[in-house]
PyMOL Python script that loads the backbone (N, CA, C, O; Angstrom):
from pymol import cmd

cmd.read_pdbstr("""\
ATOM      1  N   MET A   1    -178.805  69.092 -29.625  1.00  0.00           N
ATOM      2  CA  MET A   1    -178.218  67.788 -29.828  1.00  0.00           C
ATOM      3  C   MET A   1    -177.528  68.079 -31.342  1.00  0.00           C
ATOM      4  O   MET A   1    -177.848  67.442 -32.346  1.00  0.00           O
ATOM      5  N   ASN A   2    -176.699  68.968 -31.324  1.00  0.00           N
ATOM      6  CA  ASN A   2    -175.864  69.108 -32.597  1.00  0.00           C
ATOM      7  C   ASN A   2    -175.192  68.281 -32.940  1.00  0.00           C
ATOM      8  O   ASN A   2    -175.061  68.111 -34.152  1.00  0.00           O
ATOM      9  N   ASN A   3    -174.445  67.370 -31.932  1.00  0.00           N
ATOM     10  CA  ASN A   3    -173.362  66.300 -32.117  1.00  0.00           C
ATOM     11  C   ASN A   3    -174.251  64.779 -32.454  1.00  0.00           C
ATOM     12  O   ASN A   3    -173.695  63.680 -32.422  1.00  0.00           O
ATOM     13  N   LYS A   4    -175.662  64.972 -32.763  1.00  0.00           N
ATOM     14  CA  LYS A   4    -175.787  63.469 -33.079  1.00  0.00           C
ATOM     15  C   LYS A   4    -177.366  63.844 -33.843  1.00  0.00           C
ATOM     16  O   LYS A   4    -178.211  64.736 -33.761  1.00  0.00           O
ATOM     17  N   VAL A   5    -177.118  62.326 -34.756  1.00  0.00           N
ATOM     18  CA  VAL A   5    -178.274  62.245 -35.363  1.00  0.00           C
ATOM     19  C   VAL A   5    -179.500  61.345 -35.334  1.00  0.00           C
ATOM     20  O   VAL A   5    -179.200  60.152 -35.390  1.00  0.00           O
ATOM     21  N   PHE A   6    -180.509  61.546 -35.278  1.00  0.00           N
ATOM     22  CA  PHE A   6    -181.713  60.512 -35.020  1.00  0.00           C
ATOM     23  C   PHE A   6    -181.694  59.432 -36.602  1.00  0.00           C
ATOM     24  O   PHE A   6    -181.564  59.809 -37.767  1.00  0.00           O
ATOM     25  N   ILE A   7    -181.851  58.217 -36.132  1.00  0.00           N
ATOM     26  CA  ILE A   7    -181.917  57.203 -37.363  1.00  0.00           C
ATOM     27  C   ILE A   7    -182.544  56.172 -36.664  1.00  0.00           C
ATOM     28  O   ILE A   7    -182.651  55.905 -35.467  1.00  0.00           O
ATOM     29  N   ILE A   8    -183.091  55.445 -38.117  1.00  0.00           N
ATOM     30  CA  ILE A   8    -183.990  54.345 -37.464  1.00  0.00           C
ATOM     31  C   ILE A   8    -183.323  52.853 -38.035  1.00  0.00           C
ATOM     32  O   ILE A   8    -183.229  52.474 -39.202  1.00  0.00           O
ATOM     33  N   VAL A   9    -183.017  52.352 -37.127  1.00  0.00           N
ATOM     34  CA  VAL A   9    -182.056  51.267 -37.369  1.00  0.00           C
ATOM     35  C   VAL A   9    -183.357  49.691 -37.514  1.00  0.00           C
ATOM     36  O   VAL A   9    -184.312  49.439 -36.780  1.00  0.00           O
ATOM     37  N   GLN A  10    -182.931  49.048 -38.541  1.00  0.00           N
ATOM     38  CA  GLN A  10    -183.823  48.144 -39.117  1.00  0.00           C
ATOM     39  C   GLN A  10    -182.994  46.827 -38.917  1.00  0.00           C
ATOM     40  O   GLN A  10    -181.971  46.783 -39.601  1.00  0.00           O
ATOM     41  N   VAL A  11    -183.245  45.723 -38.094  1.00  0.00           N
ATOM     42  CA  VAL A  11    -182.553  44.570 -38.183  1.00  0.00           C
ATOM     43  C   VAL A  11    -183.322  43.503 -38.617  1.00  0.00           C
ATOM     44  O   VAL A  11    -184.270  43.136 -37.922  1.00  0.00           O
ATOM     45  N   PRO A  12    -183.097  43.030 -39.510  1.00  0.00           N
ATOM     46  CA  PRO A  12    -184.020  42.046 -40.415  1.00  0.00           C
ATOM     47  C   PRO A  12    -183.551  40.480 -39.354  1.00  0.00           C
ATOM     48  O   PRO A  12    -184.486  39.681 -39.303  1.00  0.00           O
ATOM     49  N   LEU A  13    -182.688  40.181 -38.828  1.00  0.00           N
ATOM     50  CA  LEU A  13    -182.362  38.891 -38.478  1.00  0.00           C
ATOM     51  C   LEU A  13    -183.281  38.912 -37.177  1.00  0.00           C
ATOM     52  O   LEU A  13    -183.292  37.757 -36.752  1.00  0.00           O
ATOM     53  N   ILE A  14    -184.025  39.702 -36.397  1.00  0.00           N
ATOM     54  CA  ILE A  14    -184.800  40.016 -35.364  1.00  0.00           C
ATOM     55  C   ILE A  14    -185.927  40.518 -35.940  1.00  0.00           C
ATOM     56  O   ILE A  14    -186.818  40.675 -35.105  1.00  0.00           O
ATOM     57  N   GLU A  15    -186.233  40.833 -37.062  1.00  0.00           N
ATOM     58  CA  GLU A  15    -187.168  41.357 -37.440  1.00  0.00           C
ATOM     59  C   GLU A  15    -187.805  42.905 -36.538  1.00  0.00           C
ATOM     60  O   GLU A  15    -188.996  43.212 -36.582  1.00  0.00           O
ATOM     61  N   GLU A  16    -187.025  43.513 -35.967  1.00  0.00           N
ATOM     62  CA  GLU A  16    -187.440  44.601 -35.425  1.00  0.00           C
ATOM     63  C   GLU A  16    -186.969  46.109 -35.917  1.00  0.00           C
ATOM     64  O   GLU A  16    -186.526  46.191 -37.063  1.00  0.00           O
ATOM     65  N   ARG A  17    -187.030  47.085 -35.258  1.00  0.00           N
ATOM     66  CA  ARG A  17    -186.799  48.464 -35.614  1.00  0.00           C
ATOM     67  C   ARG A  17    -186.535  49.104 -34.607  1.00  0.00           C
ATOM     68  O   ARG A  17    -187.486  49.268 -33.842  1.00  0.00           O
ATOM     69  N   TYR A  18    -185.296  49.661 -34.233  1.00  0.00           N
ATOM     70  CA  TYR A  18    -185.078  50.989 -33.620  1.00  0.00           C
ATOM     71  C   TYR A  18    -184.842  52.260 -33.924  1.00  0.00           C
ATOM     72  O   TYR A  18    -184.208  52.660 -34.901  1.00  0.00           O
ATOM     73  N   GLU A  19    -185.345  52.896 -33.097  1.00  0.00           N
ATOM     74  CA  GLU A  19    -185.185  54.569 -33.377  1.00  0.00           C
ATOM     75  C   GLU A  19    -184.368  55.057 -32.258  1.00  0.00           C
ATOM     76  O   GLU A  19    -184.808  55.018 -31.109  1.00  0.00           O
ATOM     77  N   VAL A  20    -183.066  55.567 -32.566  1.00  0.00           N
ATOM     78  CA  VAL A  20    -182.101  56.222 -31.848  1.00  0.00           C
ATOM     79  C   VAL A  20    -180.921  57.339 -32.449  1.00  0.00           C
ATOM     80  O   VAL A  20    -180.517  57.742 -33.540  1.00  0.00           O
ATOM     81  N   TYR A  21    -180.652  57.554 -30.982  1.00  0.00           N
ATOM     82  CA  TYR A  21    -179.373  59.152 -31.550  1.00  0.00           C
ATOM     83  C   TYR A  21    -177.929  57.854 -31.421  1.00  0.00           C
ATOM     84  O   TYR A  21    -177.510  56.877 -30.801  1.00  0.00           O
ATOM     85  N   ILE A  22    -177.672  58.809 -32.549  1.00  0.00           N
ATOM     86  CA  ILE A  22    -176.332  58.213 -32.557  1.00  0.00           C
ATOM     87  C   ILE A  22    -174.944  59.542 -32.890  1.00  0.00           C
ATOM     88  O   ILE A  22    -175.015  60.522 -33.631  1.00  0.00           O
ATOM     89  N   PRO A  23    -174.128  59.215 -32.282  1.00  0.00           N
ATOM     90  CA  PRO A  23    -173.041  60.432 -32.544  1.00  0.00           C
ATOM     91  C   PRO A  23    -172.392  60.544 -34.108  1.00  0.00           C
ATOM     92  O   PRO A  23    -172.062  59.605 -34.832  1.00  0.00           O
ATOM     93  N   ILE A  24    -172.311  62.112 -34.417  1.00  0.00           N
ATOM     94  CA  ILE A  24    -171.804  62.292 -35.708  1.00  0.00           C
ATOM     95  C   ILE A  24    -170.095  62.269 -35.784  1.00  0.00           C
ATOM     96  O   ILE A  24    -169.420  62.122 -36.803  1.00  0.00           O
ATOM     97  N   GLY A  25    -169.781  62.393 -34.878  1.00  0.00           N
ATOM     98  CA  GLY A  25    -168.210  62.182 -34.870  1.00  0.00           C
ATOM     99  C   GLY A  25    -167.506  60.843 -34.897  1.00  0.00           C
ATOM    100  O   GLY A  25    -166.464  60.699 -35.537  1.00  0.00           O
ATOM    101  N   LYS A  26    -168.086  59.823 -34.180  1.00  0.00           N
ATOM    102  CA  LYS A  26    -167.832  58.521 -34.394  1.00  0.00           C
ATOM    103  C   LYS A  26    -167.627  57.719 -35.670  1.00  0.00           C
ATOM    104  O   LYS A  26    -168.342  57.946 -36.646  1.00  0.00           O
ATOM    105  N   LYS A  27    -166.461  56.579 -35.706  1.00  0.00           N
ATOM    106  CA  LYS A  27    -166.525  56.194 -37.099  1.00  0.00           C
ATOM    107  C   LYS A  27    -167.509  55.302 -36.961  1.00  0.00           C
ATOM    108  O   LYS A  27    -167.892  54.984 -35.836  1.00  0.00           O
ATOM    109  N   ILE A  28    -168.166  54.664 -38.319  1.00  0.00           N
ATOM    110  CA  ILE A  28    -168.854  53.960 -38.460  1.00  0.00           C
ATOM    111  C   ILE A  28    -168.872  52.334 -37.862  1.00  0.00           C
ATOM    112  O   ILE A  28    -169.849  51.655 -37.547  1.00  0.00           O
ATOM    113  N   HIS A  29    -167.615  52.035 -37.836  1.00  0.00           N
ATOM    114  CA  HIS A  29    -167.431  50.718 -37.453  1.00  0.00           C
ATOM    115  C   HIS A  29    -167.644  50.570 -36.009  1.00  0.00           C
ATOM    116  O   HIS A  29    -167.892  49.490 -35.473  1.00  0.00           O
ATOM    117  N   LYS A  30    -167.530  51.777 -35.350  1.00  0.00           N
ATOM    118  CA  LYS A  30    -167.545  51.688 -33.788  1.00  0.00           C
ATOM    119  C   LYS A  30    -169.137  52.213 -33.406  1.00  0.00           C
ATOM    120  O   LYS A  30    -169.525  51.970 -32.264  1.00  0.00           O
ATOM    121  N   VAL A  31    -169.909  52.811 -34.191  1.00  0.00           N
ATOM    122  CA  VAL A  31    -171.500  52.733 -34.560  1.00  0.00           C
ATOM    123  C   VAL A  31    -172.128  51.644 -34.225  1.00  0.00           C
ATOM    124  O   VAL A  31    -172.779  51.318 -33.232  1.00  0.00           O
ATOM    125  N   ALA A  32    -171.759  50.985 -35.470  1.00  0.00           N
ATOM    126  CA  ALA A  32    -172.342  49.453 -35.567  1.00  0.00           C
ATOM    127  C   ALA A  32    -172.181  48.677 -34.289  1.00  0.00           C
ATOM    128  O   ALA A  32    -173.057  48.053 -33.690  1.00  0.00           O
ATOM    129  N   SER A  33    -170.604  48.854 -33.896  1.00  0.00           N
ATOM    130  CA  SER A  33    -170.657  47.521 -32.435  1.00  0.00           C
ATOM    131  C   SER A  33    -171.442  48.373 -31.401  1.00  0.00           C
ATOM    132  O   SER A  33    -171.991  47.881 -30.415  1.00  0.00           O
ATOM    133  N   ILE A  34    -171.446  49.382 -31.641  1.00  0.00           N
ATOM    134  CA  ILE A  34    -172.578  50.088 -30.041  1.00  0.00           C
ATOM    135  C   ILE A  34    -174.127  49.583 -30.479  1.00  0.00           C
ATOM    136  O   ILE A  34    -174.991  49.007 -29.819  1.00  0.00           O
ATOM    137  N   LEU A  35    -174.107  50.021 -31.795  1.00  0.00           N
ATOM    138  CA  LEU A  35    -175.746  49.382 -32.329  1.00  0.00           C
ATOM    139  C   LEU A  35    -175.823  47.823 -32.016  1.00  0.00           C
ATOM    140  O   LEU A  35    -176.919  47.469 -31.581  1.00  0.00           O
ATOM    141  N   ALA A  36    -175.016  46.984 -32.133  1.00  0.00           N
ATOM    142  CA  ALA A  36    -175.219  45.796 -32.135  1.00  0.00           C
ATOM    143  C   ALA A  36    -175.340  45.408 -30.248  1.00  0.00           C
ATOM    144  O   ALA A  36    -176.031  44.523 -29.742  1.00  0.00           O
ATOM    145  N   LYS A  37    -174.798  45.995 -29.822  1.00  0.00           N
ATOM    146  CA  LYS A  37    -174.290  45.798 -28.486  1.00  0.00           C
ATOM    147  C   LYS A  37    -175.980  46.166 -27.758  1.00  0.00           C
ATOM    148  O   LYS A  37    -176.679  45.377 -27.123  1.00  0.00           O
ATOM    149  N   ALA A  38    -176.225  47.293 -28.034  1.00  0.00           N
ATOM    150  CA  ALA A  38    -177.626  47.506 -27.727  1.00  0.00           C
ATOM    151  C   ALA A  38    -179.023  46.761 -27.863  1.00  0.00           C
ATOM    152  O   ALA A  38    -179.940  46.581 -27.062  1.00  0.00           O
ATOM    153  N   VAL A  39    -178.790  46.329 -29.444  1.00  0.00           N
ATOM    154  CA  VAL A  39    -180.072  45.654 -29.975  1.00  0.00           C
ATOM    155  C   VAL A  39    -179.619  44.275 -29.261  1.00  0.00           C
ATOM    156  O   VAL A  39    -180.656  43.670 -29.532  1.00  0.00           O
ATOM    157  N   SER A  40    -179.172  43.721 -28.850  1.00  0.00           N
ATOM    158  CA  SER A  40    -178.908  42.546 -28.204  1.00  0.00           C
ATOM    159  C   SER A  40    -179.476  42.722 -26.916  1.00  0.00           C
ATOM    160  O   SER A  40    -180.327  41.974 -26.435  1.00  0.00           O
ATOM    161  N   GLU A  41    -178.885  43.946 -26.239  1.00  0.00           N
ATOM    162  CA  GLU A  41    -179.553  43.916 -24.787  1.00  0.00           C
ATOM    163  C   GLU A  41    -181.333  44.429 -25.027  1.00  0.00           C
ATOM    164  O   GLU A  41    -182.266  43.989 -24.356  1.00  0.00           O
ATOM    165  N   LEU A  42    -181.402  45.034 -25.693  1.00  0.00           N
ATOM    166  CA  LEU A  42    -182.807  45.618 -25.697  1.00  0.00           C
ATOM    167  C   LEU A  42    -183.710  44.338 -26.298  1.00  0.00           C
ATOM    168  O   LEU A  42    -184.834  44.258 -25.801  1.00  0.00           O
ATOM    169  N   SER A  43    -183.336  43.238 -27.389  1.00  0.00           N
ATOM    170  CA  SER A  43    -183.731  41.975 -27.703  1.00  0.00           C
ATOM    171  C   SER A  43    -183.595  40.847 -26.908  1.00  0.00           C
ATOM    172  O   SER A  43    -183.805  39.764 -27.453  1.00  0.00           O
ATOM    173  N   GLY A  44    -183.236  40.872 -25.536  1.00  0.00           N
ATOM    174  CA  GLY A  44    -183.251  39.835 -24.706  1.00  0.00           C
ATOM    175  C   GLY A  44    -182.014  39.369 -25.371  1.00  0.00           C
ATOM    176  O   GLY A  44    -182.135  38.186 -25.055  1.00  0.00           O
ATOM    177  N   GLY A  45    -181.076  39.399 -25.953  1.00  0.00           N
ATOM    178  CA  GLY A  45    -179.768  38.501 -26.714  1.00  0.00           C
ATOM    179  C   GLY A  45    -180.421  37.728 -27.586  1.00  0.00           C
ATOM    180  O   GLY A  45    -180.037  36.566 -27.714  1.00  0.00           O
ATOM    181  N   HIS A  46    -181.434  38.168 -28.290  1.00  0.00           N
ATOM    182  CA  HIS A  46    -181.904  37.609 -29.608  1.00  0.00           C
ATOM    183  C   HIS A  46    -181.231  37.739 -30.666  1.00  0.00           C
ATOM    184  O   HIS A  46    -181.086  36.831 -31.484  1.00  0.00           O
ATOM    185  N   TYR A  47    -180.717  38.945 -30.773  1.00  0.00           N
ATOM    186  CA  TYR A  47    -179.297  39.364 -31.638  1.00  0.00           C
ATOM    187  C   TYR A  47    -178.178  39.170 -31.157  1.00  0.00           C
ATOM    188  O   TYR A  47    -177.750  39.913 -30.274  1.00  0.00           O
ATOM    189  N   PRO A  48    -177.357  37.970 -31.707  1.00  0.00           N
ATOM    190  CA  PRO A  48    -176.089  37.732 -31.190  1.00  0.00           C
ATOM    191  C   PRO A  48    -175.378  38.844 -31.572  1.00  0.00           C
ATOM    192  O   PRO A  48    -175.530  39.276 -32.715  1.00  0.00           O
ATOM    193  N   ILE A  49    -174.346  39.576 -30.518  1.00  0.00           N
ATOM    194  CA  ILE A  49    -173.516  40.391 -30.697  1.00  0.00           C
ATOM    195  C   ILE A  49    -172.372  39.947 -31.338  1.00  0.00           C
ATOM    196  O   ILE A  49    -171.627  39.066 -30.908  1.00  0.00           O
ATOM    197  N   LYS A  50    -172.202  40.735 -32.654  1.00  0.00           N
ATOM    198  CA  LYS A  50    -171.307  40.532 -33.411  1.00  0.00           C
ATOM    199  C   LYS A  50    -170.212  41.701 -33.631  1.00  0.00           C
ATOM    200  O   LYS A  50    -170.428  42.912 -33.659  1.00  0.00           O
ATOM    201  N   GLU A  51    -168.856  40.957 -33.795  1.00  0.00           N
ATOM    202  CA  GLU A  51    -167.785  42.278 -33.665  1.00  0.00           C
ATOM    203  C   GLU A  51    -167.654  42.727 -35.060  1.00  0.00           C
ATOM    204  O   GLU A  51    -167.195  43.863 -35.177  1.00  0.00           O
ATOM    205  N   ASP A  52    -167.961  42.076 -36.193  1.00  0.00           N
ATOM    206  CA  ASP A  52    -168.298  42.370 -37.429  1.00  0.00           C
ATOM    207  C   ASP A  52    -169.487  42.975 -38.293  1.00  0.00           C
ATOM    208  O   ASP A  52    -169.687  42.960 -39.507  1.00  0.00           O
ATOM    209  N   ALA A  53    -170.384  43.648 -36.963  1.00  0.00           N
ATOM    210  CA  ALA A  53    -171.759  44.163 -37.457  1.00  0.00           C
ATOM    211  C   ALA A  53    -171.656  44.975 -38.442  1.00  0.00           C
ATOM    212  O   ALA A  53    -170.512  45.422 -38.532  1.00  0.00           O
ATOM    213  N   THR A  54    -172.503  45.428 -39.369  1.00  0.00           N
ATOM    214  CA  THR A  54    -172.374  46.399 -40.603  1.00  0.00           C
ATOM    215  C   THR A  54    -173.524  47.071 -40.956  1.00  0.00           C
ATOM    216  O   THR A  54    -174.590  46.466 -41.067  1.00  0.00           O
ATOM    217  N   LEU A  55    -173.424  48.241 -41.141  1.00  0.00           N
ATOM    218  CA  LEU A  55    -174.495  49.023 -41.189  1.00  0.00           C
ATOM    219  C   LEU A  55    -174.523  49.363 -42.478  1.00  0.00           C
ATOM    220  O   LEU A  55    -173.508  49.849 -42.976  1.00  0.00           O
ATOM    221  N   TYR A  56    -175.584  49.188 -43.182  1.00  0.00           N
ATOM    222  CA  TYR A  56    -175.943  49.326 -44.663  1.00  0.00           C
ATOM    223  C   TYR A  56    -177.248  50.346 -45.222  1.00  0.00           C
ATOM    224  O   TYR A  56    -178.345  50.194 -44.685  1.00  0.00           O
ATOM    225  N   SER A  57    -177.118  51.177 -46.098  1.00  0.00           N
ATOM    226  CA  SER A  57    -178.098  51.915 -46.237  1.00  0.00           C
ATOM    227  C   SER A  57    -179.695  51.494 -46.801  1.00  0.00           C
ATOM    228  O   SER A  57    -179.817  51.032 -47.936  1.00  0.00           O
ATOM    229  N   LYS A  58    -180.606  51.650 -46.122  1.00  0.00           N
ATOM    230  CA  LYS A  58    -181.538  50.942 -46.747  1.00  0.00           C
ATOM    231  C   LYS A  58    -182.069  51.884 -48.197  1.00  0.00           C
ATOM    232  O   LYS A  58    -182.999  51.411 -48.851  1.00  0.00           O
ATOM    233  N   VAL A  59    -181.668  52.723 -48.479  1.00  0.00           N
ATOM    234  CA  VAL A  59    -181.638  53.201 -49.980  1.00  0.00           C
ATOM    235  C   VAL A  59    -181.107  52.268 -50.966  1.00  0.00           C
ATOM    236  O   VAL A  59    -181.645  51.499 -51.763  1.00  0.00           O
ATOM    237  N   THR A  60    -179.759  52.588 -50.651  1.00  0.00           N
ATOM    238  CA  THR A  60    -178.813  51.947 -51.968  1.00  0.00           C
ATOM    239  C   THR A  60    -178.638  50.648 -51.162  1.00  0.00           C
ATOM    240  O   THR A  60    -177.889  50.109 -51.977  1.00  0.00           O
ATOM    241  N   GLY A  61    -178.715  50.062 -50.532  1.00  0.00           N
ATOM    242  CA  GLY A  61    -178.344  48.619 -50.382  1.00  0.00           C
ATOM    243  C   GLY A  61    -177.268  48.644 -50.126  1.00  0.00           C
ATOM    244  O   GLY A  61    -176.918  47.464 -50.080  1.00  0.00           O
ATOM    245  N   LYS A  62    -176.216  49.446 -49.850  1.00  0.00           N
ATOM    246  CA  LYS A  62    -174.580  49.283 -50.094  1.00  0.00           C
ATOM    247  C   LYS A  62    -174.374  49.430 -48.522  1.00  0.00           C
ATOM    248  O   LYS A  62    -175.111  49.889 -47.650  1.00  0.00           O
ATOM    249  N   PRO A  63    -173.034  48.843 -48.481  1.00  0.00           N
ATOM    250  CA  PRO A  63    -172.835  48.792 -46.755  1.00  0.00           C
ATOM    251  C   PRO A  63    -171.773  50.349 -46.677  1.00  0.00           C
ATOM    252  O   PRO A  63    -170.901  50.638 -47.497  1.00  0.00           O
ATOM    253  N   TYR A  64    -172.167  51.153 -45.470  1.00  0.00           N
ATOM    254  CA  TYR A  64    -171.221  52.251 -44.976  1.00  0.00           C
ATOM    255  C   TYR A  64    -170.107  51.832 -44.793  1.00  0.00           C
ATOM    256  O   TYR A  64    -169.950  50.746 -44.234  1.00  0.00           O
ATOM    257  N   ASN A  65    -168.916  52.684 -45.272  1.00  0.00           N
ATOM    258  CA  ASN A  65    -167.832  52.862 -45.236  1.00  0.00           C
ATOM    259  C   ASN A  65    -167.200  52.713 -43.612  1.00  0.00           C
ATOM    260  O   ASN A  65    -167.161  53.562 -42.721  1.00  0.00           O
ATOM    261  N   ILE A  66    -166.746  51.328 -43.619  1.00  0.00           N
ATOM    262  CA  ILE A  66    -166.179  51.656 -41.877  1.00  0.00           C
ATOM    263  C   ILE A  66    -165.244  52.294 -41.315  1.00  0.00           C
ATOM    264  O   ILE A  66    -164.880  52.200 -40.143  1.00  0.00           O
ATOM    265  N   ASN A  67    -164.725  53.136 -42.360  1.00  0.00           N
ATOM    266  CA  ASN A  67    -163.556  54.013 -41.554  1.00  0.00           C
ATOM    267  C   ASN A  67    -164.083  55.450 -41.619  1.00  0.00           C
ATOM    268  O   ASN A  67    -163.282  56.343 -41.345  1.00  0.00           O
ATOM    269  N   MET A  68    -165.514  55.822 -41.997  1.00  0.00           N
ATOM    270  CA  MET A  68    -165.632  57.103 -42.346  1.00  0.00           C
ATOM    271  C   MET A  68    -166.701  57.431 -40.748  1.00  0.00           C
ATOM    272  O   MET A  68    -167.314  56.632 -40.040  1.00  0.00           O
ATOM    273  N   THR A  69    -166.539  59.020 -40.645  1.00  0.00           N
ATOM    274  CA  THR A  69    -167.519  58.958 -39.527  1.00  0.00           C
ATOM    275  C   THR A  69    -168.749  59.269 -40.020  1.00  0.00           C
ATOM    276  O   THR A  69    -168.921  59.137 -41.231  1.00  0.00           O
ATOM    277  N   VAL A  70    -169.699  59.681 -39.288  1.00  0.00           N
ATOM    278  CA  VAL A  70    -171.052  59.385 -39.430  1.00  0.00           C
ATOM    279  C   VAL A  70    -171.317  60.845 -40.038  1.00  0.00           C
ATOM    280  O   VAL A  70    -172.310  60.879 -40.764  1.00  0.00           O
ATOM    281  N   LYS A  71    -170.700  61.935 -39.905  1.00  0.00           N
ATOM    282  CA  LYS A  71    -170.926  63.226 -40.599  1.00  0.00           C
ATOM    283  C   LYS A  71    -170.024  63.183 -41.679  1.00  0.00           C
ATOM    284  O   LYS A  71    -169.722  64.299 -42.099  1.00  0.00           O
ATOM    285  N   GLU A  72    -169.397  62.034 -42.368  1.00  0.00           N
ATOM    286  CA  GLU A  72    -168.809  61.904 -43.613  1.00  0.00           C
ATOM    287  C   GLU A  72    -169.832  61.208 -44.443  1.00  0.00           C
ATOM    288  O   GLU A  72    -169.608  61.440 -45.631  1.00  0.00           O
ATOM    289  N   THR A  73    -170.664  60.594 -44.302  1.00  0.00           N
ATOM    290  CA  THR A  73    -171.665  59.923 -44.889  1.00  0.00           C
ATOM    291  C   THR A  73    -172.792  60.771 -45.146  1.00  0.00           C
ATOM    292  O   THR A  73    -172.783  61.959 -44.822  1.00  0.00           O
ATOM    293  N   ASP A  74    -174.022  60.070 -45.864  1.00  0.00           N
ATOM    294  CA  ASP A  74    -174.934  60.262 -46.256  1.00  0.00           C
ATOM    295  C   ASP A  74    -176.083  60.319 -44.942  1.00  0.00           C
ATOM    296  O   ASP A  74    -177.185  60.834 -45.128  1.00  0.00           O
ATOM    297  N   ILE A  75    -175.756  59.823 -43.811  1.00  0.00           N
ATOM    298  CA  ILE A  75    -176.609  59.668 -42.320  1.00  0.00           C
ATOM    299  C   ILE A  75    -176.959  60.854 -42.013  1.00  0.00           C
ATOM    300  O   ILE A  75    -176.146  61.611 -41.484  1.00  0.00           O
ATOM    301  N   ARG A  76    -177.894  61.137 -42.214  1.00  0.00           N
ATOM    302  CA  ARG A  76    -178.884  62.361 -41.523  1.00  0.00           C
ATOM    303  C   ARG A  76    -179.903  62.170 -40.613  1.00  0.00           C
ATOM    304  O   ARG A  76    -180.148  60.969 -40.495  1.00  0.00           O
ATOM    305  N   ASN A  77    -180.560  62.842 -39.959  1.00  0.00           N
ATOM    306  CA  ASN A  77    -181.904  62.948 -39.007  1.00  0.00           C
ATOM    307  C   ASN A  77    -182.981  62.083 -39.985  1.00  0.00           C
ATOM    308  O   ASN A  77    -183.150  62.339 -41.177  1.00  0.00           O
ATOM    309  N   GLY A  78    -183.601  61.122 -39.324  1.00  0.00           N
ATOM    310  CA  GLY A  78    -184.669  60.394 -40.400  1.00  0.00           C
ATOM    311  C   GLY A  78    -184.200  59.155 -41.000  1.00  0.00           C
ATOM    312  O   GLY A  78    -184.901  58.181 -41.271  1.00  0.00           O
ATOM    313  N   THR A  79    -182.496  59.329 -41.249  1.00  0.00           N
ATOM    314  CA  THR A  79    -182.084  58.144 -42.325  1.00  0.00           C
ATOM    315  C   THR A  79    -182.118  56.751 -41.534  1.00  0.00           C
ATOM    316  O   THR A  79    -181.709  56.486 -40.403  1.00  0.00           O
ATOM    317  N   GLU A  80    -182.809  55.859 -42.603  1.00  0.00           N
ATOM    318  CA  GLU A  80    -183.115  54.296 -41.953  1.00  0.00           C
ATOM    319  C   GLU A  80    -181.876  53.675 -42.335  1.00  0.00           C
ATOM    320  O   GLU A  80    -181.458  53.935 -43.463  1.00  0.00           O
ATOM    321  N   VAL A  81    -181.326  53.034 -41.725  1.00  0.00           N
ATOM    322  CA  VAL A  81    -180.356  52.108 -41.741  1.00  0.00           C
ATOM    323  C   VAL A  81    -180.912  50.532 -41.570  1.00  0.00           C
ATOM    324  O   VAL A  81    -182.051  50.303 -41.164  1.00  0.00           O
ATOM    325  N   ILE A  82    -180.038  49.564 -41.904  1.00  0.00           N
ATOM    326  CA  ILE A  82    -179.937  48.090 -41.907  1.00  0.00           C
ATOM    327  C   ILE A  82    -178.611  47.809 -41.379  1.00  0.00           C
ATOM    328  O   ILE A  82    -177.533  48.185 -41.838  1.00  0.00           O
ATOM    329  N   LEU A  83    -178.894  46.921 -40.094  1.00  0.00           N
ATOM    330  CA  LEU A  83    -178.071  46.631 -39.356  1.00  0.00           C
ATOM    331  C   LEU A  83    -177.758  44.915 -39.486  1.00  0.00           C
ATOM    332  O   LEU A  83    -178.613  44.138 -39.061  1.00  0.00           O
ATOM    333  N   ILE A  84    -176.769  44.509 -39.960  1.00  0.00           N
ATOM    334  CA  ILE A  84    -176.498  43.054 -40.152  1.00  0.00           C
ATOM    335  C   ILE A  84    -175.175  42.868 -39.623  1.00  0.00           C
ATOM    336  O   ILE A  84    -174.657  41.751 -39.636  1.00  0.00           O
TER     337      ILE A  84
END
""", "prot")
cmd.dss("prot")
cmd.show_as("cartoon", "prot")
cmd.util.cbc("prot")
cmd.orient("prot")
C-alpha cells in the first residue's frame, strides 16, 4: 500500500473517530469530500454531507490547503486529522 496512508479521522460533530486509508495522490478537497460522504454513511446520516468539508491538523489546529495533494502535506501513517 505504497500509494495510501493510514489516518485517524476525528469528527467532533458526531463525537466519533474513524481509522481509514486515504490515497496520497488525491487533493485534500477531494479526500475531505470522500471522507464526508463515508462518515455520513457510516454514521447512519448523523453527519450531514457538506460540499465544503475541511480537514484540519489535530496537532496545529490549522486547515490543510485544499489544493495540495496528501503527499505534499505532513499527513503520514498514523496522523490524526479533524473533519469539519
